[in-house]
C-alpha positions, 0 to 999 in steps of 0.5 A, a space after each residue: 500500500 502506497 500513501 498518496 501526497 494527499 494522505 500525508 497532508 491529512 496526517 500532517 493536519 491531524 498532527 497539527 503540523 504545517 509542513 513545507 512542500 519539501 517536507 511533504 515530499 520527504 515525509 511521503 517517501 519516508 512513510 512509504 519506505 516504512 510501509 514497504 518494510 511492513 509489507 516485507 514482514 507480512 511475507 515472512 512465514 510465521 506458521 511454525 512460531 508459537 504466539 507470545 505476549 512478550 519478546 523475552 521470557 518473563 518471570 513473575 516474582 512474588 513475595 510473601 505478604 507479611 504483617 509489619 508494624 505501622 503508624 497509629 492514626 495519632 502518629 500519622 496525623 501528628 503534623 496535620 494542620 487540621 484533622 477530623 477524628 482519624 482523618 486529614 481535613 483538607 480544603 474542598 477542591 471540587 465545588 
């Protein structure tokens, strides 16, 4: 599939670009070269290759959840400018 100059102009418009005539010619050529490379990739026989979700093997590393000591509400709120019960009181940001 080859891109026309009008299609490249449309893509430039969508990207809010203002290319010169020289840029349009260069972009048309470059984008068509990229599409040619994709066409070559489509011709490769991949029927014997299993589908994957990643290019490299991945190992999920999990750790055991452990209970650890944490701050009490009073310790957490000791520097709060204002508080309501065990919560921070902050200025309203949505009206």
